[in-house]
Each structure stands twice: as structure tokens, then as C-alpha cells.
C-alpha positions in Angstrom: -60.6 71.4 53.0 -59.7 67.8 52.3 -57.4 68.3 49.3 -54.9 70.7 48.0 -55.5 73.2 45.3 -53.1 74.1 42.4 -51.4 77.4 42.9 -50.6 78.7 39.4 -51.9 82.1 40.3 -50.9 85.8 40.0 -47.3 86.9 39.5 -45.2 87.7 42.6 -41.6 88.6 43.4 -39.4 85.9 44.8 -38.0 86.7 48.2 -34.6 88.4 48.4 -31.8 86.8 50.4 -31.1 83.6 48.5 -29.3 84.8 45.4 -26.8 82.8 44.5 -43.8 66.0 36.0 -51.0 58.1 34.0 -51.9 56.8 37.2 -50.0 56.6 40.4 -49.8 53.3 42.2 -48.7 53.0 45.9 -45.4 51.3 46.4 -45.8 48.3 48.6 -42.2 47.5 49.4 -38.6 48.2 48.6 -38.7 45.0 46.5 -41.2 46.5 44.1 -38.9 49.4 43.4 -36.0 47.1 42.7 -38.1 45.1 40.3 -39.5 48.0 38.4 -37.3 51.1 38.4 -33.8 50.0 39.1 -30.6 49.4 37.2 -31.4 45.8 36.1 -27.8 45.0 35.7 -27.1 44.9 39.4 -30.3 46.1 41.2 -28.4 48.9 42.9 -30.2 52.0 41.7 -33.6 53.4 41.3 -35.3 56.3 39.4 -36.8 59.1 41.4 -39.1 61.8 39.9 -38.7 65.1 41.7 -41.1 68.0 41.3 -40.6 70.1 44.4 -37.6 71.3 46.3 -35.6 68.3 45.2 -35.5 69.8 41.7 -32.5 71.6 43.0 -29.4 69.3 42.9 -27.9 70.8 46.0 -31.1 70.4 48.0 -31.5 66.7 47.1 -27.8 65.9 47.7 -27.8 67.3 51.2 -29.0 63.9 52.4 -28.9 61.9 49.2 -25.4 62.3 47.8 -25.7 59.5 45.2 -28.3 61.4 43.1 -27.3 62.0 39.5 -29.6 63.7 37.0 -31.0 61.3 34.4 -33.3 63.6 32.4 -36.1 66.2 32.5 -39.6 64.6 32.1 -43.3 65.4 32.6 -46.0 63.6 34.5 -49.2 63.7 32.5 -52.7 64.1 34.0 -51.4 65.5 37.2 -51.1 69.0 38.6 -48.8 70.6 41.1 -50.3 71.6 44.5 -49.2 72.9 47.8 -50.4 72.1 51.3 -49.7 70.5 54.7 -50.4 67.0 56.0 -53.6 67.3 58.1 -53.2 71.0 58.1 -50.0 70.9 60.2 -47.5 73.4 58.8 -44.1 72.3 57.8 -41.6 73.4 60.4 -38.7 73.1 58.0 -40.3 75.4 55.3 -42.8 77.4 57.3 -45.6 76.9 54.8 -47.2 74.5 52.4 -45.1 72.0 50.6 -45.4 70.5 47.2 -47.5 67.5 46.2 -49.2 66.2 43.1 -52.9 65.6 42.4 -54.6 63.7 39.6 -56.0 66.2 37.1 -56.8 65.1 33.6 -55.2 67.2 30.9 -52.7 68.9 33.1 -49.0 68.0 33.6 -46.2 68.4 36.1 -42.7 68.9 34.9 -39.8 67.6 37.0 -36.4 65.9 37.1 -35.7 62.2 37.0 -32.7 61.4 39.3 -30.9 58.1 39.3 -30.1 57.2 42.9 -28.4 54.4 44.8 -30.6 52.1 46.8 -28.5 53.0 49.8 -30.2 56.5 49.7 -33.7 55.1 49.6 -34.2 55.1 53.4 -32.9 58.7 53.5 -35.2 59.8 50.8 -38.2 58.3 52.6 -37.1 59.9 55.8 -36.9 63.3 54.1 -40.5 62.8 52.9 -41.7 61.6 56.4 -43.0 58.4 55.0 -43.0 56.6 58.4 -45.0 59.4 59.9 -47.6 59.1 57.1 -47.0 62.6 55.7 -46.2 61.3 52.2 -46.7 57.9 50.5 -44.3 56.6 47.8 -46.0 55.9 44.5 -45.0 54.5 41.1 -45.5 56.8 38.1 -44.7 56.7 34.4 -43.2 60.0 33.3 -42.6 61.0 29.7 -39.7 62.5 27.7 -39.6 63.3 24.0 -38.8 59.7 23.1 -39.5 57.4 26.1 -41.6 56.7 29.2 -39.8 56.0 32.5 -41.0 54.1 35.5 -40.1 56.2 38.6 -40.7 56.5 42.3 -42.2 59.7 43.6 -44.3 60.9 46.5 -47.8 62.1 47.2 -49.0 63.9 50.3 -51.6 62.2 52.5 -54.5 64.1 54.0 -53.4 67.3 52.3 -54.9 70.6 53.4 -54.2 73.6 51.1 -51.6 76.1 52.2 -49.4 78.4 50.2 -45.7 77.9 50.3 -43.2 80.2 51.9 -41.2 82.4 49.5 -38.0 80.5 50.5 -39.5 77.1 49.5 -40.9 78.4 46.2 -37.5 80.0 45.4 -35.7 76.7 45.8 -38.2 75.1 43.4 -37.8 77.9 40.9 -34.0 77.6 41.2 -34.2 73.9 40.6 -36.4 74.4 37.5 -34.0 76.9 36.1 -30.9 74.8 37.0 -32.2 71.8 35.0 -33.8 73.6 32.1 -37.5 72.9 32.6 -39.7 74.5 29.9 -39.7 78.3 30.1 -43.5 78.5 30.3 -43.6 76.1 33.2 -40.9 78.1 35.0 -43.1 81.2 34.5 -46.0 79.3 36.1 -43.9 78.4 39.1 -42.8 82.0 39.5 -46.5 83.1 39.5 -47.4 81.0 42.5 -48.6 83.0 45.5 -46.7 82.5 48.7 -47.6 83.1 52.4 -45.0 86.0 52.5 -43.1 84.5 55.5 -40.1 86.6 56.2 -38.2 84.7 58.8 -34.9 82.9 58.4 -34.9 79.1 57.8 -32.0 76.8 58.8 -32.4 74.7 55.7 -31.6 77.8 53.7 -28.3 78.2 55.5 -27.5 74.6 54.6 -28.4 75.2 51.0 -26.5 78.4 50.7 -23.4 76.6 51.9 -23.9 73.7 49.6 -24.4 76.1 46.6 -21.2 77.9 47.5 -19.2 74.7 47.6 -20.8 73.6 44.3 -19.8 76.8 42.7 -16.2 76.5 44.0 -15.9 72.9 42.7 -17.1 74.1 39.3 -14.6 76.9 39.2 -11.8 74.4 40.2 -12.8 72.1 37.4 -12.9 74.9 34.9 -9.4 76.1 36.0 -8.0 72.6 35.7 -9.4 72.3 32.2 -7.8 75.5 31.2 -4.4 74.4 32.5 -4.5 70.9 30.9 
């Protein structure tokens, strides 16, 4: 199968053990990003539209610490899909990973992050751009009152494969964390997984990051109460 299929299918239970969004145009160079979707005051930042595991702040900030949420937005005339580049399963996630496909009338919700240009190489590396797994593309995403020009990524030579429960859970957590529309969250939860039950090292990293994030939040709240 040469392309991925959307996976808004029957309801399923998320795996236990981890409790705690128009046309796309390939980006030709780093310069095109700085010209089109950066902080025009100093050219030091760019906008990134996340729709997969990078919906979760702690996931994105593992390797891209400058990421700050800008807004929630939707990508019109696209659908969410899951698969593997040339059918080779993701070793990190042990299943299909997210991509987007052109699909008139549908929409993909996600988060727009503002990031420093210093994190661009790291973000590309996370998406395996040099290996040809994903290609960076420019998209226009919409909020209630504006359109934003963002960088995002689309998988090349995608062959359908369902995600692991772990991967889907991270996406669902990110959607909940950032307040994506309730009906979209329910669609995410209904996606069928491959039922992989093994442990993933990236989940250990995320659990630790989530723990630290929770501790920082508690410290801030305590300081506010004392001030």
C-alpha cells in the first residue's frame, strides 16, 4: 500500500502504565523558513505546527527546549494518518507514527509552537529529515481569528501501520493538555492500535520529564501562596 489511511476507527482503551491541524509546499531551505514564519523583528524564531506526539509539551521539549505554545489551530483539507516510511516500523515507538494527508473537507487539529531557530536542526533530526523519512513543508493553519504560516512535516513513502498504544497515549495526552476540541480528542481516543505491550525507553524519558514538570508547577504554586 503506497499511502497511509486515516485511523479514526472504533473505540479502544488506552494502555495502562503511563498515567501521570490549504496546500502544503515543501520547504527548500532554512532561509525560506526565516522569511515566512519567523519573528520578523529579529529572525530568531519560527512557528511549528505539531499534530502527533509533539502535541505534548514535555515530549517536544525533550530535545527542543525553546518551544513555547503559541495557540491551538487546525489544518484544513487534511486528515491524520499513521504509518511507516517504506514500511519500516519505528524503533522508537514500535508501530506506525503520525503524518498528514491531503483530504478535502477534513481537518487536523494541533498546536502551534514558537521555537528558536537554534532548535531547527534538532527538530529536523527528530523527524529524520536527512534520512528521508519526513519532509518539512509549509502550511497555513487557522484559528478563530487568523491564519498562521507554519512549518510542519509529512512522511515520505508512507505505508499504513497502526500506532502503538504508547504512541497514541502521548498524542491523546498532548491533545488534552492543550485543550484541543473535545470531539477531536474523542476521535483520537478511538484510533485502533497494534496492541504492543513492551516497554519503550522514550516513555521512561517522558515519565521523568512529566514528573519534573509537575514538581516545578507545584513549586510555583507554593511560591505564589507565600508571596
